[in-house]
All heavy atoms as atom14 arrays in JSON, in Angstrom:
{
  "sequence": "MSLQDNAHHPAPQQPQEPVVGFIIDGEGREVPITEDMIQQTCTTLEESRQPAHQQG",
  "atom14_mask": [
    [1, 1, 1, 1, 1, 1, 1, 1, 0, 0, 0, 0, 0, 0],
    [1, 1, 1, 1, 1, 1, 0, 0, 0, 0, 0, 0, 0, 0],
    [1, 1, 1, 1, 1, 1, 1, 1, 0, 0, 0, 0, 0, 0],
    [1, 1, 1, 1, 1, 1, 1, 1, 1, 0, 0, 0, 0, 0],
    [1, 1, 1, 1, 1, 1, 1, 1, 0, 0, 0, 0, 0, 0],
    [1, 1, 1, 1, 1, 1, 1, 1, 0, 0, 0, 0, 0, 0],
    [1, 1, 1, 1, 1, 0, 0, 0, 0, 0, 0, 0, 0, 0],
    [1, 1, 1, 1, 1, 1, 1, 1, 1, 1, 0, 0, 0, 0],
    [1, 1, 1, 1, 1, 1, 1, 1, 1, 1, 0, 0, 0, 0],
    [1, 1, 1, 1, 1, 1, 1, 0, 0, 0, 0, 0, 0, 0],
    [1, 1, 1, 1, 1, 0, 0, 0, 0, 0, 0, 0, 0, 0],
    [1, 1, 1, 1, 1, 1, 1, 0, 0, 0, 0, 0, 0, 0],
    [1, 1, 1, 1, 1, 1, 1, 1, 1, 0, 0, 0, 0, 0],
    [1, 1, 1, 1, 1, 1, 1, 1, 1, 0, 0, 0, 0, 0],
    [1, 1, 1, 1, 1, 1, 1, 0, 0, 0, 0, 0, 0, 0],
    [1, 1, 1, 1, 1, 1, 1, 1, 1, 0, 0, 0, 0, 0],
    [1, 1, 1, 1, 1, 1, 1, 1, 1, 0, 0, 0, 0, 0],
    [1, 1, 1, 1, 1, 1, 1, 0, 0, 0, 0, 0, 0, 0],
    [1, 1, 1, 1, 1, 1, 1, 0, 0, 0, 0, 0, 0, 0],
    [1, 1, 1, 1, 1, 1, 1, 0, 0, 0, 0, 0, 0, 0],
    [1, 1, 1, 1, 0, 0, 0, 0, 0, 0, 0, 0, 0, 0],
    [1, 1, 1, 1, 1, 1, 1, 1, 1, 1, 1, 0, 0, 0],
    [1, 1, 1, 1, 1, 1, 1, 1, 0, 0, 0, 0, 0, 0],
    [1, 1, 1, 1, 1, 1, 1, 1, 0, 0, 0, 0, 0, 0],
    [1, 1, 1, 1, 1, 1, 1, 1, 0, 0, 0, 0, 0, 0],
    [1, 1, 1, 1, 0, 0, 0, 0, 0, 0, 0, 0, 0, 0],
    [1, 1, 1, 1, 1, 1, 1, 1, 1, 0, 0, 0, 0, 0],
    [1, 1, 1, 1, 0, 0, 0, 0, 0, 0, 0, 0, 0, 0],
    [1, 1, 1, 1, 1, 1, 1, 1, 1, 1, 1, 0, 0, 0],
    [1, 1, 1, 1, 1, 1, 1, 1, 1, 0, 0, 0, 0, 0],
    [1, 1, 1, 1, 1, 1, 1, 0, 0, 0, 0, 0, 0, 0],
    [1, 1, 1, 1, 1, 1, 1, 0, 0, 0, 0, 0, 0, 0],
    [1, 1, 1, 1, 1, 1, 1, 1, 0, 0, 0, 0, 0, 0],
    [1, 1, 1, 1, 1, 1, 1, 0, 0, 0, 0, 0, 0, 0],
    [1, 1, 1, 1, 1, 1, 1, 1, 1, 0, 0, 0, 0, 0],
    [1, 1, 1, 1, 1, 1, 1, 1, 0, 0, 0, 0, 0, 0],
    [1, 1, 1, 1, 1, 1, 1, 1, 0, 0, 0, 0, 0, 0],
    [1, 1, 1, 1, 1, 1, 1, 1, 0, 0, 0, 0, 0, 0],
    [1, 1, 1, 1, 1, 1, 1, 1, 1, 0, 0, 0, 0, 0],
    [1, 1, 1, 1, 1, 1, 1, 1, 1, 0, 0, 0, 0, 0],
    [1, 1, 1, 1, 1, 1, 1, 0, 0, 0, 0, 0, 0, 0],
    [1, 1, 1, 1, 1, 1, 0, 0, 0, 0, 0, 0, 0, 0],
    [1, 1, 1, 1, 1, 1, 1, 0, 0, 0, 0, 0, 0, 0],
    [1, 1, 1, 1, 1, 1, 1, 0, 0, 0, 0, 0, 0, 0],
    [1, 1, 1, 1, 1, 1, 1, 1, 0, 0, 0, 0, 0, 0],
    [1, 1, 1, 1, 1, 1, 1, 1, 1, 0, 0, 0, 0, 0],
    [1, 1, 1, 1, 1, 1, 1, 1, 1, 0, 0, 0, 0, 0],
    [1, 1, 1, 1, 1, 1, 0, 0, 0, 0, 0, 0, 0, 0],
    [1, 1, 1, 1, 1, 1, 1, 1, 1, 1, 1, 0, 0, 0],
    [1, 1, 1, 1, 1, 1, 1, 1, 1, 0, 0, 0, 0, 0],
    [1, 1, 1, 1, 1, 1, 1, 0, 0, 0, 0, 0, 0, 0],
    [1, 1, 1, 1, 1, 0, 0, 0, 0, 0, 0, 0, 0, 0],
    [1, 1, 1, 1, 1, 1, 1, 1, 1, 1, 0, 0, 0, 0],
    [1, 1, 1, 1, 1, 1, 1, 1, 1, 0, 0, 0, 0, 0],
    [1, 1, 1, 1, 1, 1, 1, 1, 1, 0, 0, 0, 0, 0],
    [1, 1, 1, 1, 0, 0, 0, 0, 0, 0, 0, 0, 0, 0]
  ],
  "atom14_positions": [
    [[1.18, 21.92, 34.02], [0.32, 21.12, 33.16], [0.22, 19.73, 33.77], [1.21, 19.11, 34.1], [0.92, 21.06, 31.75], [0.11, 20.22, 30.81], [0.85, 20.28, 29.16], [-0.59, 20.63, 28.23], [0.0, 0.0, 0.0], [0.0, 0.0, 0.0], [0.0, 0.0, 0.0], [0.0, 0.0, 0.0], [0.0, 0.0, 0.0], [0.0, 0.0, 0.0]],
    [[-0.98, 19.2, 33.88], [-1.18, 17.88, 34.46], [-1.54, 16.86, 33.38], [-1.83, 17.22, 32.24], [-2.31, 17.92, 35.5], [-3.55, 18.09, 34.85], [0.0, 0.0, 0.0], [0.0, 0.0, 0.0], [0.0, 0.0, 0.0], [0.0, 0.0, 0.0], [0.0, 0.0, 0.0], [0.0, 0.0, 0.0], [0.0, 0.0, 0.0], [0.0, 0.0, 0.0]],
    [[-1.53, 15.59, 33.75], [-1.9, 14.54, 32.81], [-3.36, 14.66, 32.39], [-3.73, 14.27, 31.29], [-1.64, 13.16, 33.43], [-0.18, 12.81, 33.66], [-0.07, 11.47, 34.37], [0.57, 12.77, 32.36], [0.0, 0.0, 0.0], [0.0, 0.0, 0.0], [0.0, 0.0, 0.0], [0.0, 0.0, 0.0], [0.0, 0.0, 0.0], [0.0, 0.0, 0.0]],
    [[-4.18, 15.2, 33.25], [-5.6, 15.36, 32.92], [-5.8, 16.36, 31.78], [-6.75, 16.24, 31.03], [-6.38, 15.8, 34.16], [-6.46, 14.69, 35.2], [-7.19, 15.16, 36.44], [-7.37, 16.36, 36.65], [-7.58, 14.21, 37.28], [0.0, 0.0, 0.0], [0.0, 0.0, 0.0], [0.0, 0.0, 0.0], [0.0, 0.0, 0.0], [0.0, 0.0, 0.0]],
    [[-4.91, 17.32, 31.62], [-5.02, 18.29, 30.54], [-4.95, 17.61, 29.18], [-5.6, 18.0, 28.23], [-3.92, 19.34, 30.63], [-4.09, 20.27, 31.83], [-5.23, 20.4, 32.33], [-3.08, 20.84, 32.27], [0.0, 0.0, 0.0], [0.0, 0.0, 0.0], [0.0, 0.0, 0.0], [0.0, 0.0, 0.0], [0.0, 0.0, 0.0], [0.0, 0.0, 0.0]],
    [[-4.14, 16.57, 29.08], [-3.99, 15.85, 27.82], [-5.2, 15.0, 27.46], [-5.38, 14.63, 26.31], [-2.74, 14.96, 27.85], [-1.47, 15.78, 27.86], [-1.46, 16.91, 27.4], [-0.41, 15.22, 28.39], [0.0, 0.0, 0.0], [0.0, 0.0, 0.0], [0.0, 0.0, 0.0], [0.0, 0.0, 0.0], [0.0, 0.0, 0.0], [0.0, 0.0, 0.0]],
    [[-6.02, 14.66, 28.44], [-7.19, 13.81, 28.2], [-8.22, 14.51, 27.32], [-9.05, 13.86, 26.7], [-7.81, 13.39, 29.53], [0.0, 0.0, 0.0], [0.0, 0.0, 0.0], [0.0, 0.0, 0.0], [0.0, 0.0, 0.0], [0.0, 0.0, 0.0], [0.0, 0.0, 0.0], [0.0, 0.0, 0.0], [0.0, 0.0, 0.0], [0.0, 0.0, 0.0]],
    [[-8.19, 15.83, 27.24], [-9.17, 16.59, 26.46], [-8.75, 16.76, 25.0], [-9.48, 17.33, 24.21], [-9.41, 17.96, 27.1], [-9.96, 17.87, 28.49], [-11.22, 17.4, 28.75], [-9.4, 18.16, 29.69], [-11.43, 17.41, 30.06], [-10.34, 17.87, 30.65], [0.0, 0.0, 0.0], [0.0, 0.0, 0.0], [0.0, 0.0, 0.0], [0.0, 0.0, 0.0]],
    [[-7.58, 16.27, 24.64], [-7.08, 16.4, 23.28], [-6.96, 15.01, 22.66], [-6.0, 14.3, 22.9], [-5.69, 17.08, 23.28], [-5.71, 18.44, 23.9], [-6.26, 19.53, 23.28], [-5.26, 18.88, 25.1], [-6.15, 20.58, 24.06], [-5.55, 20.21, 25.18], [0.0, 0.0, 0.0], [0.0, 0.0, 0.0], [0.0, 0.0, 0.0], [0.0, 0.0, 0.0]],
    [[-7.96, 14.6, 21.86], [-7.9, 13.26, 21.27], [-6.74, 13.15, 20.28], [-6.35, 14.12, 19.64], [-9.24, 13.11, 20.55], [-9.73, 14.51, 20.33], [-9.14, 15.33, 21.44], [0.0, 0.0, 0.0], [0.0, 0.0, 0.0], [0.0, 0.0, 0.0], [0.0, 0.0, 0.0], [0.0, 0.0, 0.0], [0.0, 0.0, 0.0], [0.0, 0.0, 0.0]],
    [[-6.18, 11.96, 20.19], [-5.09, 11.7, 19.26], [-5.61, 11.76, 17.83], [-6.74, 11.37, 17.56], [-4.47, 10.33, 19.53], [0.0, 0.0, 0.0], [0.0, 0.0, 0.0], [0.0, 0.0, 0.0], [0.0, 0.0, 0.0], [0.0, 0.0, 0.0], [0.0, 0.0, 0.0], [0.0, 0.0, 0.0], [0.0, 0.0, 0.0], [0.0, 0.0, 0.0]],
    [[-4.81, 12.27, 16.89], [-5.25, 12.3, 15.49], [-5.45, 10.87, 14.98], [-4.69, 9.97, 15.32], [-4.12, 13.0, 14.75], [-2.96, 13.04, 15.7], [-3.48, 12.82, 17.07], [0.0, 0.0, 0.0], [0.0, 0.0, 0.0], [0.0, 0.0, 0.0], [0.0, 0.0, 0.0], [0.0, 0.0, 0.0], [0.0, 0.0, 0.0], [0.0, 0.0, 0.0]],
    [[-6.48, 10.68, 14.17], [-6.75, 9.35, 13.65], [-5.91, 9.08, 12.41], [-5.68, 9.97, 11.6], [-8.23, 9.21, 13.3], [-9.11, 9.24, 14.53], [-10.54, 8.86, 14.2], [-10.89, 8.62, 13.07], [-11.36, 8.8, 15.23], [0.0, 0.0, 0.0], [0.0, 0.0, 0.0], [0.0, 0.0, 0.0], [0.0, 0.0, 0.0], [0.0, 0.0, 0.0]],
    [[-5.46, 7.84, 12.29], [-4.66, 7.42, 11.15], [-5.6, 7.02, 10.01], [-6.65, 6.45, 10.25], [-3.79, 6.21, 11.52], [-2.79, 6.51, 12.62], [-1.73, 7.48, 12.16], [-1.31, 7.45, 11.01], [-1.3, 8.36, 13.04], [0.0, 0.0, 0.0], [0.0, 0.0, 0.0], [0.0, 0.0, 0.0], [0.0, 0.0, 0.0], [0.0, 0.0, 0.0]],
    [[-5.22, 7.29, 8.76], [-6.05, 6.85, 7.63], [-6.06, 5.33, 7.56], [-5.12, 4.66, 8.01], [-5.36, 7.45, 6.41], [-4.0, 7.81, 6.86], [-4.06, 8.02, 8.35], [0.0, 0.0, 0.0], [0.0, 0.0, 0.0], [0.0, 0.0, 0.0], [0.0, 0.0, 0.0], [0.0, 0.0, 0.0], [0.0, 0.0, 0.0], [0.0, 0.0, 0.0]],
    [[-7.13, 4.75, 7.01], [-7.26, 3.3, 6.9], [-6.12, 2.71, 6.09], [-5.49, 1.78, 6.51], [-8.6, 2.95, 6.24], [-9.8, 3.26, 7.11], [-9.91, 2.32, 8.3], [-9.28, 1.27, 8.36], [-10.71, 2.7, 9.27], [0.0, 0.0, 0.0], [0.0, 0.0, 0.0], [0.0, 0.0, 0.0], [0.0, 0.0, 0.0], [0.0, 0.0, 0.0]],
    [[-5.89, 3.21, 4.89], [-4.82, 2.73, 4.03], [-3.99, 3.93, 3.59], [-4.47, 4.76, 2.84], [-5.38, 2.02, 2.8], [-6.02, 0.69, 3.09], [-6.37, -0.06, 1.83], [-5.65, 0.07, 0.82], [-7.37, -0.77, 1.85], [0.0, 0.0, 0.0], [0.0, 0.0, 0.0], [0.0, 0.0, 0.0], [0.0, 0.0, 0.0], [0.0, 0.0, 0.0]],
    [[-2.75, 4.02, 4.07], [-1.93, 5.15, 3.64], [-1.62, 5.06, 2.15], [-1.42, 3.98, 1.61], [-0.66, 5.01, 4.47], [-0.64, 3.59, 4.9], [-2.06, 3.11, 4.95], [0.0, 0.0, 0.0], [0.0, 0.0, 0.0], [0.0, 0.0, 0.0], [0.0, 0.0, 0.0], [0.0, 0.0, 0.0], [0.0, 0.0, 0.0], [0.0, 0.0, 0.0]],
    [[-1.6, 6.2, 1.5], [-1.27, 6.24, 0.08], [0.25, 6.23, -0.04], [0.93, 7.04, 0.56], [-1.86, 7.51, -0.57], [-1.41, 7.62, -2.02], [-3.37, 7.5, -0.47], [0.0, 0.0, 0.0], [0.0, 0.0, 0.0], [0.0, 0.0, 0.0], [0.0, 0.0, 0.0], [0.0, 0.0, 0.0], [0.0, 0.0, 0.0], [0.0, 0.0, 0.0]],
    [[0.76, 5.27, -0.81], [2.21, 5.14, -0.96], [2.69, 5.69, -2.3], [3.87, 5.8, -2.52], [2.68, 3.68, -0.8], [2.41, 3.19, 0.61], [2.01, 2.78, -1.81], [0.0, 0.0, 0.0], [0.0, 0.0, 0.0], [0.0, 0.0, 0.0], [0.0, 0.0, 0.0], [0.0, 0.0, 0.0], [0.0, 0.0, 0.0], [0.0, 0.0, 0.0]],
    [[1.77, 5.99, -3.18], [2.15, 6.52, -4.48], [0.95, 6.55, -5.41], [-0.15, 6.16, -5.04], [0.0, 0.0, 0.0], [0.0, 0.0, 0.0], [0.0, 0.0, 0.0], [0.0, 0.0, 0.0], [0.0, 0.0, 0.0], [0.0, 0.0, 0.0], [0.0, 0.0, 0.0], [0.0, 0.0, 0.0], [0.0, 0.0, 0.0], [0.0, 0.0, 0.0]],
    [[1.2, 7.02, -6.61], [0.14, 7.14, -7.61], [0.64, 6.6, -8.94], [1.83, 6.59, -9.2], [-0.25, 8.61, -7.81], [-0.91, 9.23, -6.61], [-0.15, 9.85, -5.64], [-2.28, 9.21, -6.47], [-0.75, 10.42, -4.53], [-2.88, 9.79, -5.37], [-2.11, 10.39, -4.4], [0.0, 0.0, 0.0], [0.0, 0.0, 0.0], [0.0, 0.0, 0.0]],
    [[-0.3, 6.15, -9.76], [0.0, 5.86, -11.15], [-0.84, 6.83, -11.97], [-1.82, 7.39, -11.48], [-0.31, 4.4, -11.55], [-1.78, 4.06, -11.3], [0.59, 3.44, -10.81], [-2.2, 2.71, -11.85], [0.0, 0.0, 0.0], [0.0, 0.0, 0.0], [0.0, 0.0, 0.0], [0.0, 0.0, 0.0], [0.0, 0.0, 0.0], [0.0, 0.0, 0.0]],
    [[-0.45, 7.07, -13.19], [-1.2, 7.94, -14.08], [-1.95, 7.05, -15.06], [-1.34, 6.25, -15.76], [-0.27, 8.91, -14.84], [0.62, 9.69, -13.87], [-1.07, 9.83, -15.75], [-0.11, 10.58, -12.91], [0.0, 0.0, 0.0], [0.0, 0.0, 0.0], [0.0, 0.0, 0.0], [0.0, 0.0, 0.0], [0.0, 0.0, 0.0], [0.0, 0.0, 0.0]],
    [[-3.28, 7.16, -15.09], [-4.06, 6.32, -15.99], [-4.02, 6.86, -17.41], [-3.36, 7.88, -17.69], [-5.49, 6.14, -15.48], [-6.35, 7.4, -15.57], [-5.91, 8.42, -16.14], [-7.49, 7.37, -15.06], [0.0, 0.0, 0.0], [0.0, 0.0, 0.0], [0.0, 0.0, 0.0], [0.0, 0.0, 0.0], [0.0, 0.0, 0.0], [0.0, 0.0, 0.0]],
    [[-4.69, 6.18, -18.32], [-4.68, 6.54, -19.73], [-5.24, 7.92, -20.02], [-4.98, 8.5, -21.08], [0.0, 0.0, 0.0], [0.0, 0.0, 0.0], [0.0, 0.0, 0.0], [0.0, 0.0, 0.0], [0.0, 0.0, 0.0], [0.0, 0.0, 0.0], [0.0, 0.0, 0.0], [0.0, 0.0, 0.0], [0.0, 0.0, 0.0], [0.0, 0.0, 0.0]],
    [[-6.01, 8.47, -19.08], [-6.6, 9.8, -19.27], [-5.85, 10.88, -18.5], [-6.32, 12.0, -18.38], [-8.07, 9.76, -18.86], [-8.89, 8.82, -19.73], [-10.34, 8.75, -19.31], [-10.8, 9.63, -18.55], [-11.02, 7.82, -19.75], [0.0, 0.0, 0.0], [0.0, 0.0, 0.0], [0.0, 0.0, 0.0], [0.0, 0.0, 0.0], [0.0, 0.0, 0.0]],
    [[-4.68, 10.51, -17.94], [-3.86, 11.49, -17.25], [-4.25, 11.76, -15.82], [-3.73, 12.69, -15.21], [0.0, 0.0, 0.0], [0.0, 0.0, 0.0], [0.0, 0.0, 0.0], [0.0, 0.0, 0.0], [0.0, 0.0, 0.0], [0.0, 0.0, 0.0], [0.0, 0.0, 0.0], [0.0, 0.0, 0.0], [0.0, 0.0, 0.0], [0.0, 0.0, 0.0]],
    [[-5.12, 10.95, -15.25], [-5.55, 11.14, -13.86], [-4.63, 10.36, -12.92], [-4.15, 9.29, -13.26], [-6.99, 10.65, -13.65], [-8.01, 11.44, -14.44], [-9.38, 10.85, -14.23], [-9.37, 9.52, -14.85], [-10.45, 8.85, -15.22], [-11.64, 9.36, -15.01], [-10.36, 7.67, -15.77], [0.0, 0.0, 0.0], [0.0, 0.0, 0.0], [0.0, 0.0, 0.0]],
    [[-4.4, 10.92, -11.72], [-3.62, 10.23, -10.7], [-4.53, 9.23, -10.0], [-5.61, 9.57, -9.54], [-3.09, 11.22, -9.67], [-2.0, 12.12, -10.2], [-1.46, 13.04, -9.13], [-2.13, 13.25, -8.1], [-0.36, 13.57, -9.34], [0.0, 0.0, 0.0], [0.0, 0.0, 0.0], [0.0, 0.0, 0.0], [0.0, 0.0, 0.0], [0.0, 0.0, 0.0]],
    [[-4.07, 7.98, -9.93], [-4.82, 6.92, -9.27], [-3.96, 6.41, -8.12], [-2.82, 5.99, -8.34], [-5.12, 5.76, -10.25], [-5.87, 4.63, -9.56], [-5.9, 6.27, -11.46], [0.0, 0.0, 0.0], [0.0, 0.0, 0.0], [0.0, 0.0, 0.0], [0.0, 0.0, 0.0], [0.0, 0.0, 0.0], [0.0, 0.0, 0.0], [0.0, 0.0, 0.0]],
    [[-4.48, 6.44, -6.88], [-3.68, 5.97, -5.75], [-3.36, 4.48, -5.89], [-4.2, 3.69, -6.3], [-4.56, 6.21, -4.52], [-5.72, 7.01, -4.99], [-5.78, 6.93, -6.47], [0.0, 0.0, 0.0], [0.0, 0.0, 0.0], [0.0, 0.0, 0.0], [0.0, 0.0, 0.0], [0.0, 0.0, 0.0], [0.0, 0.0, 0.0], [0.0, 0.0, 0.0]],
    [[-2.14, 4.11, -5.55], [-1.73, 2.71, -5.55], [-2.17, 2.12, -4.21], [-1.8, 2.62, -3.15], [-0.21, 2.57, -5.72], [0.21, 3.14, -7.07], [0.21, 1.11, -5.59], [1.71, 3.24, -7.25], [0.0, 0.0, 0.0], [0.0, 0.0, 0.0], [0.0, 0.0, 0.0], [0.0, 0.0, 0.0], [0.0, 0.0, 0.0], [0.0, 0.0, 0.0]],
    [[-2.96, 1.04, -4.27], [-3.48, 0.42, -3.06], [-2.72, -0.86, -2.75], [-2.03, -1.43, -3.6], [-4.97, 0.08, -3.2], [-5.11, -0.92, -4.24], [-5.79, 1.31, -3.55], [0.0, 0.0, 0.0], [0.0, 0.0, 0.0], [0.0, 0.0, 0.0], [0.0, 0.0, 0.0], [0.0, 0.0, 0.0], [0.0, 0.0, 0.0], [0.0, 0.0, 0.0]],
    [[-2.87, -1.34, -1.53], [-2.25, -2.61, -1.14], [-2.77, -3.75, -2.01], [-2.01, -4.63, -2.39], [-2.52, -2.9, 0.34], [-1.86, -4.18, 0.81], [-2.08, -4.45, 2.29], [-2.58, -3.59, 3.01], [-1.75, -5.58, 2.7], [0.0, 0.0, 0.0], [0.0, 0.0, 0.0], [0.0, 0.0, 0.0], [0.0, 0.0, 0.0], [0.0, 0.0, 0.0]],
    [[-4.06, -3.74, -2.33], [-4.64, -4.77, -3.19], [-3.96, -4.79, -4.56], [-3.71, -5.87, -5.11], [-6.14, -4.58, -3.36], [-6.93, -4.91, -2.11], [-6.4, -5.65, -1.24], [-8.07, -4.45, -1.99], [0.0, 0.0, 0.0], [0.0, 0.0, 0.0], [0.0, 0.0, 0.0], [0.0, 0.0, 0.0], [0.0, 0.0, 0.0], [0.0, 0.0, 0.0]],
    [[-3.68, -3.62, -5.11], [-3.01, -3.55, -6.41], [-1.62, -4.18, -6.33], [-1.22, -4.93, -7.23], [-2.89, -2.1, -6.88], [-4.22, -1.45, -7.2], [-4.08, 0.34, -7.35], [-3.44, 0.48, -9.0], [0.0, 0.0, 0.0], [0.0, 0.0, 0.0], [0.0, 0.0, 0.0], [0.0, 0.0, 0.0], [0.0, 0.0, 0.0], [0.0, 0.0, 0.0]],
    [[-0.91, -3.9, -5.27], [0.44, -4.45, -5.1], [0.38, -5.96, -4.92], [1.15, -6.7, -5.54], [1.15, -3.78, -3.9], [1.39, -2.29, -4.21], [2.47, -4.49, -3.58], [1.85, -1.47, -3.03], [0.0, 0.0, 0.0], [0.0, 0.0, 0.0], [0.0, 0.0, 0.0], [0.0, 0.0, 0.0], [0.0, 0.0, 0.0], [0.0, 0.0, 0.0]],
    [[-0.56, -6.44, -4.1], [-0.69, -7.88, -3.88], [-1.06, -8.61, -5.17], [-0.52, -9.68, -5.46], [-1.72, -8.17, -2.79], [-1.23, -7.81, -1.41], [-2.25, -8.09, -0.33], [-3.36, -8.54, -0.6], [-1.88, -7.82, 0.9], [0.0, 0.0, 0.0], [0.0, 0.0, 0.0], [0.0, 0.0, 0.0], [0.0, 0.0, 0.0], [0.0, 0.0, 0.0]],
    [[-1.96, -8.03, -5.95], [-2.36, -8.65, -7.21], [-1.17, -8.72, -8.17], [-0.95, -9.74, -8.83], [-3.51, -7.88, -7.85], [-4.0, -8.52, -9.14], [-5.16, -7.75, -9.75], [-5.54, -6.68, -9.29], [-5.74, -8.31, -10.79], [0.0, 0.0, 0.0], [0.0, 0.0, 0.0], [0.0, 0.0, 0.0], [0.0, 0.0, 0.0], [0.0, 0.0, 0.0]],
    [[-0.39, -7.66, -8.23], [0.78, -7.64, -9.11], [1.81, -8.68, -8.67], [2.38, -9.39, -9.5], [1.41, -6.23, -9.12], [0.43, -5.31, -9.6], [2.64, -6.17, -10.01], [0.0, 0.0, 0.0], [0.0, 0.0, 0.0], [0.0, 0.0, 0.0], [0.0, 0.0, 0.0], [0.0, 0.0, 0.0], [0.0, 0.0, 0.0], [0.0, 0.0, 0.0]],
    [[2.04, -8.79, -7.37], [2.99, -9.78, -6.86], [2.52, -11.2, -7.16], [3.32, -12.06, -7.55], [3.21, -9.6, -5.35], [4.12, -8.11, -4.93], [0.0, 0.0, 0.0], [0.0, 0.0, 0.0], [0.0, 0.0, 0.0], [0.0, 0.0, 0.0], [0.0, 0.0, 0.0], [0.0, 0.0, 0.0], [0.0, 0.0, 0.0], [0.0, 0.0, 0.0]],
    [[1.22, -11.45, -7.01], [0.67, -12.77, -7.31], [0.84, -13.1, -8.78], [1.28, -14.2, -9.14], [-0.82, -12.83, -6.92], [-0.94, -12.59, -5.52], [-1.43, -14.18, -7.26], [0.0, 0.0, 0.0], [0.0, 0.0, 0.0], [0.0, 0.0, 0.0], [0.0, 0.0, 0.0], [0.0, 0.0, 0.0], [0.0, 0.0, 0.0], [0.0, 0.0, 0.0]],
    [[0.54, -12.15, -9.65], [0.69, -12.35, -11.09], [2.15, -12.63, -11.44], [2.46, -13.52, -12.23], [0.18, -11.12, -11.87], [-1.19, -10.91, -11.54], [0.32, -11.31, -13.37], [0.0, 0.0, 0.0], [0.0, 0.0, 0.0], [0.0, 0.0, 0.0], [0.0, 0.0, 0.0], [0.0, 0.0, 0.0], [0.0, 0.0, 0.0], [0.0, 0.0, 0.0]],
    [[3.07, -11.89, -10.83], [4.49, -12.09, -11.08], [4.94, -13.48, -10.63], [5.65, -14.17, -11.35], [5.31, -11.01, -10.37], [6.82, -11.08, -10.53], [7.22, -10.94, -11.99], [7.47, -10.0, -9.69], [0.0, 0.0, 0.0], [0.0, 0.0, 0.0], [0.0, 0.0, 0.0], [0.0, 0.0, 0.0], [0.0, 0.0, 0.0], [0.0, 0.0, 0.0]],
    [[4.53, -13.88, -9.43], [4.89, -15.21, -8.93], [4.38, -16.31, -9.86], [5.09, -17.27, -10.13], [4.31, -15.44, -7.53], [5.16, -14.97, -6.39], [6.54, -15.62, -6.33], [6.64, -16.87, -6.32], [7.51, -14.88, -6.28], [0.0, 0.0, 0.0], [0.0, 0.0, 0.0], [0.0, 0.0, 0.0], [0.0, 0.0, 0.0], [0.0, 0.0, 0.0]],
    [[3.15, -16.17, -10.34], [2.56, -17.18, -11.22], [3.26, -17.24, -12.57], [3.27, -18.28, -13.23], [1.07, -16.93, -11.4], [0.28, -17.18, -10.13], [-1.17, -16.75, -10.23], [-1.56, -16.11, -11.24], [-1.92, -17.02, -9.28], [0.0, 0.0, 0.0], [0.0, 0.0, 0.0], [0.0, 0.0, 0.0], [0.0, 0.0, 0.0], [0.0, 0.0, 0.0]],
    [[3.86, -16.14, -12.99], [4.49, -16.09, -14.31], [5.96, -16.54, -14.29], [6.55, -16.71, -15.35], [4.41, -14.67, -14.88], [5.29, -13.8, -14.17], [0.0, 0.0, 0.0], [0.0, 0.0, 0.0], [0.0, 0.0, 0.0], [0.0, 0.0, 0.0], [0.0, 0.0, 0.0], [0.0, 0.0, 0.0], [0.0, 0.0, 0.0], [0.0, 0.0, 0.0]],
    [[6.51, -16.74, -13.11], [7.93, -17.12, -13.01], [8.14, -18.52, -13.56], [7.35, -19.42, -13.33], [8.39, -17.08, -11.55], [8.45, -15.68, -10.99], [8.94, -15.67, -9.59], [10.3, -16.22, -9.55], [10.88, -16.65, -8.45], [10.26, -16.61, -7.3], [12.1, -17.13, -8.48], [0.0, 0.0, 0.0], [0.0, 0.0, 0.0], [0.0, 0.0, 0.0]],
    [[9.25, -18.68, -14.24], [9.65, -19.99, -14.76], [10.44, -20.71, -13.67], [11.24, -20.08, -12.98], [10.51, -19.82, -16.01], [9.81, -19.17, -17.17], [8.69, -20.05, -17.73], [8.81, -21.25, -17.78], [7.61, -19.42, -18.12], [0.0, 0.0, 0.0], [0.0, 0.0, 0.0], [0.0, 0.0, 0.0], [0.0, 0.0, 0.0], [0.0, 0.0, 0.0]],
    [[10.23, -22.01, -13.52], [11.04, -22.72, -12.52], [12.52, -22.68, -12.92], [12.86, -22.64, -14.1], [10.52, -24.16, -12.58], [9.56, -24.23, -13.7], [9.3, -22.84, -14.2], [0.0, 0.0, 0.0], [0.0, 0.0, 0.0], [0.0, 0.0, 0.0], [0.0, 0.0, 0.0], [0.0, 0.0, 0.0], [0.0, 0.0, 0.0], [0.0, 0.0, 0.0]],
    [[13.39, -22.65, -11.93], [14.83, -22.62, -12.19], [15.25, -23.9, -12.9], [14.78, -24.98, -12.6], [15.59, -22.45, -10.88], [0.0, 0.0, 0.0], [0.0, 0.0, 0.0], [0.0, 0.0, 0.0], [0.0, 0.0, 0.0], [0.0, 0.0, 0.0], [0.0, 0.0, 0.0], [0.0, 0.0, 0.0], [0.0, 0.0, 0.0], [0.0, 0.0, 0.0]],
    [[16.16, -23.75, -13.86], [16.67, -24.9, -14.61], [17.59, -25.71, -13.7], [18.54, -25.18, -13.15], [17.45, -24.42, -15.83], [17.91, -25.52, -16.73], [18.39, -26.71, -16.27], [17.95, -25.6, -18.08], [18.73, -27.46, -17.29], [18.46, -26.82, -18.41], [0.0, 0.0, 0.0], [0.0, 0.0, 0.0], [0.0, 0.0, 0.0], [0.0, 0.0, 0.0]],
    [[17.26, -26.98, -13.54], [18.07, -27.85, -12.7], [19.11, -28.56, -13.54], [18.78, -29.12, -14.58], [17.2, -28.87, -11.98], [16.23, -28.24, -11.01], [15.35, -29.28, -10.32], [15.39, -30.45, -10.67], [14.57, -28.84, -9.36], [0.0, 0.0, 0.0], [0.0, 0.0, 0.0], [0.0, 0.0, 0.0], [0.0, 0.0, 0.0], [0.0, 0.0, 0.0]],
    [[20.35, -28.49, -13.09], [21.41, -29.18, -13.82], [21.6, -30.58, -13.23], [21.52, -30.78, -12.04], [22.72, -28.39, -13.7], [22.65, -27.05, -14.38], [23.97, -26.3, -14.27], [24.91, -26.75, -13.66], [24.0, -25.12, -14.9], [0.0, 0.0, 0.0], [0.0, 0.0, 0.0], [0.0, 0.0, 0.0], [0.0, 0.0, 0.0], [0.0, 0.0, 0.0]],
    [[21.81, -31.56, -14.08], [21.89, -32.93, -13.6], [23.06, -33.63, -13.97], [24.06, -33.83, -14.24], [0.0, 0.0, 0.0], [0.0, 0.0, 0.0], [0.0, 0.0, 0.0], [0.0, 0.0, 0.0], [0.0, 0.0, 0.0], [0.0, 0.0, 0.0], [0.0, 0.0, 0.0], [0.0, 0.0, 0.0], [0.0, 0.0, 0.0], [0.0, 0.0, 0.0]]
  ]
}
C-alpha cells in the first residue's frame, strides 16, 4: 500500500457544532444544547452574582 492510495479516501468531515447534550422542553421534545445557550446561561449567572462581602 502506498501513500497515494490514501489520497483517494477523503477524511470524514467534523460537524460544525458537536452536540454535548439535550434538554427536554415543555412538550417533551429533545432540544440540543448549543454553545450559545451555555454562553448565555454563564453570562446571566455572572450578572446575577452578588459581590463578596468585604470585612473591614
